[in-house]
N, C-alpha and C positions, 0 to 999 in steps of 0.2 A: 316093693317091686324089685325084680332082678336087676334092673338098670339103675339102682339108687344113685350111683356115682357117675352115671353116664347120661348125656342128653338123649332125648327121644326124638326120632324122626317118624312121622306117621303119614302113610300114603293111603289115599282113597282112590280106588280104581274099579271100573266095571268088572264083575266076576268073569264074564266071557272074555274080556280083553286080557285079564291076568292069565287065564287058562291058555289063551292063544300064545302069549309071550313065553310061558313056561313049557309049553308042549313042543316047541320047536327050538332046540338048543342053538342052532345056527341061524335062526331067523333074525331079521333086522327090523322087525316091526317095533314101532314106538307108539304107545297109546296114551290118550289124555289122562291126566291124574291131577289130584290136588294134594300138595305137600304141606304138612304143618310142622313147623320147627320153631323153637323159642317163642311160641305163642302167636306166630305169624303164619298166614296161609298164602300159598303161591300156586299158580296154575303152571302146568308144564306137560311134558311127555315123558314116558318111562319105557325102558327096554333093557334087554340083556347086554352085557359087555364081557370081554375076556377072550382067552384063547381056549386051551384045553380044559379050562375050568367050566366052560359052558355045559359040559356033560355031567357035572357034579350035581348031587341032590340039592345042595345049597348054592343058589345062583348069585352071581355078582350083577349089579345093575348100574345103569346110567340114567340120570335125571337131567332133562334139558328144560330149564325154567324159561318162562316168557320174557323175563328181564335180561336174558342173555347169559345167565350163569349156568354152567354145566357141572354136575356133581358126579363123581365116580364113587360108587359104593362097592367096596371089595369085601367078599365073604371071608377072604384069607383062609380058605378051607384047608389048605395044605400046611399052613403054618401053625404048629401047636402052641406057639407063644402069642399069636395074634399081634405081635409087636414088630416083626422084622422090617416091614415097609416103614412104619412110623419111626422106629429107631434109626433106620438108615437115613431117612430124610431129615430127621433132627440132626444127625451127625453131619450130613453134607451141608446143611444150612450153617451149622456151627463153624465149619472150616472155611466158609465164605463162598460156597457154591450155591447160587440160587436154585432152590428145589421146591417141589410142592409141599404145602402145609397139609397136615393130617388131623383127623379128629375121630376118636372112637365113639360109637353111639349104639343105641338099642333101636332096632327097626320094628315097626308095626305096619302090617299091610291089611287093610280092612279089619282092623282091631285084632288081628291074629299075630302073636309075637313071632318074630323071625330070628331073634337072637342078636348077637353082637356083630357089628359091621365096622369097617374103617372107611371114612370119607376122605378121599384124596383130591386135593385141588387140581383142577384141570389146567394144563399148560396151553393157554390161549391168550387172546388179546387182554383179557382182564388180569391174567398172571403178570404180563409185562407192565401193564398200566399201574398195578398195585406197587410194583417195585421201581417204577419210573425208569424202566429200561426200554429204550427205543429199538425197534427191529424193522427190517425190511421184508423179511420172509420167515416162514416157520414151516418146517418139514418134520414129519414123524418117521422114525425108523421102525417099521412094523413087523419085519421078520429078519431072519439071519442072513439075508442077501445084502443087508445094509452094513457090509464089512469093509467098504472102501476098496474092494479088489475088483479085478476084471473077470474073476472066475466064479461060476455058480457053485455054492457050497454043496449042493446035492448031486448035480451031474458031473461036476469037476471039469466042465467045458466052459467056453466063453459065454458070458451072460448075454441074453438076447437084448437086454437094455441095461445100461449102467445106472438107470433109475430104479432097477429092481430092488424091492425091499423098502421103498420110500413112498410116502403119501404127503402131498402138499396140503397144508392146513390154511396158510395165508401166503400170498405172494402174487406177483404179476406174471406176464408172459415169459419173462426171462428166467424165472425161478428154477424151473426144471433144467434148462440148458446150463445155467451157472453151476449147479451141483454136478451134472454130468461132466462138464468141462473140468471141474475141480478134481473129480475122481480119475478122469483120463490123464490129465497132466501129472497128477500125483504118481501114477503108475509108470508113465513114460519118462519122466524126468529123473535126473540124478545129479549129485554133486552140487556145484554152486547155483546152477539154475533152479534145482529143486529147493535149495535153501532159501533163495530169494522169493520163489513162488509161495512157499508155505508161510513165510513171514508176512507176505502181502495179503494172503487169503485166509489165514487161520490165526485165531487168537491163541498162540501156542501156550502161554502161561496158564490161561484158563483151561485149555484142553488137558494139560498135564495135571492140573488140580483135579479135574473130573476123573482122569485115569487113576490117580492116586486114591480117590474115594472109592472107586469100583474095586480096586485091588485090595484095599484094606478091609472092606466089608465082605469080600469074596463073592462078588456078583458075576458068576461065570457067564451068564446070559446077557450081561450088560454091555459087552464090547462091540457086538455086531448087530444089536437090535435093542429095543426097549430104551431108546433115548430120543430126544428131540434135538434138531440142529437148526440154528437160526443165524441170520446175518445181522450183526450188531449195527444199529443205525449210524453211529458216528464214524465207524471205520470200514464197514462193509465186510468185515472179517467174520468167519464162521465161529460160532460158539456152541457148546453142548449143554443140554439140560438132562439130568438123569430121570429115569422113569422105570417103574416096576422093580423094586428091590426086595421082593418076598423071598427069593432064593439067596439068602445071605446069612452071615453070622453062624456059619457051620452047618447049614442045611441047604439042600438044593431046592429047585422050584416045585418039587413034589413033596417037600417036607422031610426028605430022608437025610440023615447025617452024611456028610460028604467029606469030612476031614477039614483041617485048617490049612492044608497045603494044596487044595484043589486049584487055586488060581495062582499063576506064576507072577513074579515081581513085575514083569513087563506087560502083563495083560495080553490080549489077543485081538488084533486086527491089522489090516494093511497100513493104515495111516500111522499107527503107532510104530510099526517096524520101520517105516520110511523115516520118521522123525528121529528114531534112535540110531540112525546112520550118522547123526551129527553129535559130536562130543558135547557141544554146548547144551543140547536137549537132554542128553543123559545126565549131565551135571545138574541141570535145573531140576529134573525129575527126582534125582537122588536127594537134593536139598529139600524138596517139598516133603518127601517121604520121611526123611530124618526129623524134620520139624514136627510133623504130625505124630510120629512115634513118640516124641518127647512131650507132646502137649495133648492134642484132642483124642488120639487113639490110645487111651490108657484106661485101666479099670477104675482108677481114682476119678477120672473125669466122667466116665460113662455109667458107672454103677449106680449113682443116685438117680440118673434118668431112667435106667432099667427098673430100679426098685419102685420109683414113683409110678411109672406106667403100669407095672405089674400089679401093684396094690390097687390102683384105680380100676383095673379090669377084673380083678379076682371075683368080687361078688356077682358080677354079671356072667362071667364065664362059668362059674359054679352052676348057674341055673340055665345055661344055654345048652339045650339038648340037641341042637343042630350041628354041633361041632363033631369033627372026625376024631380028633385026639381026645384022650381022657383028661380029666381034671388033674389027676396025679402028674401026668406028663407036663401039663401047663405049669404046675407048681415047681417043677424041676428046671424050667427053662431059663430063669435068671442065672443059675449056676452054669448051665450049658453054654449060654452066650458069653459069660465071663471067662469060662475056660477057653472058648474060642479066641477071645481077645488076647489072653496071655500066650496061647500057643502061636497065634498069628504074629504077634510082636516078635517072638523069637525067630520064627521062620523068615520073616522079612528082614530082620537085622542081619541074619546069616546070609541071606540072598544079596543084600546090599554089599556085604564084605566080599562076596564071591564074584560080583558082576564087574567086569572090567569095562 
């Protein structure tokens, strides 16, 4: 079988339901299915997921099981390596930033092969329970209005709501108001009052670690969307969880080479710029980056991970005719990613020397 080294996920669904799901790229219909994996069967519902990828010939899916588990199945259609999300989350977990776990698999729907997919762990109650992390609220940043500013990125006028770009997943009546108040105060305050406010409401070391991870991997779209923000139970401070790292390691979210210098050292959003007004935050961030450049973000550390992932995927990718990129391109991706790491290291080392 093409999926010799990969687990198999098998979906049984009514043919009419499947046609309804696939025929409406922007539909939100979820239909009953039976999922078989690792020899176990589960009941649940099945539908499309994603943004611009919904228009692609190879769809990405979401499975909601009756036991409360949600599975995100990404086609990774734009990524010739099929590895960028998986490698990014491996790296981010490795540096101490709780991130979704991933698993490549071969998908069958009604006994018809669908090719290779990437299963990404959902950021939800089970995510926190598994890691024994207490949380008070959980909010998704779903579009580029989630940049912590007062200005709409499209109209360049004041936002109609400071909650634009966000979606509450878990929380109480005060959840929306707290985040709106955080964004408003962040933009209105300065000096000592801003410093005291951010220390009280934001887990700054955790935020700077998240920022460093996005900057190192080159996730241009990760600063103003594609993250989750939650209130840590013990302190009430906000923390960030990364999400959607397909446009990384030298390619953008459409799979096009974008150079190793696309993302600047400081990243992009209003919260980061306000924090970097304080020398203590700049020093802490520099120290984080220097440590990661010496340890986790090196070819020596990442090459074995890249090689192992690539070798495991190769037999299935060779036989996956649903892919956009050629198999020859796939074969060249480990070298492409390693070249990015080497170039990115030099760019960031120089940027650290130049940043006052």
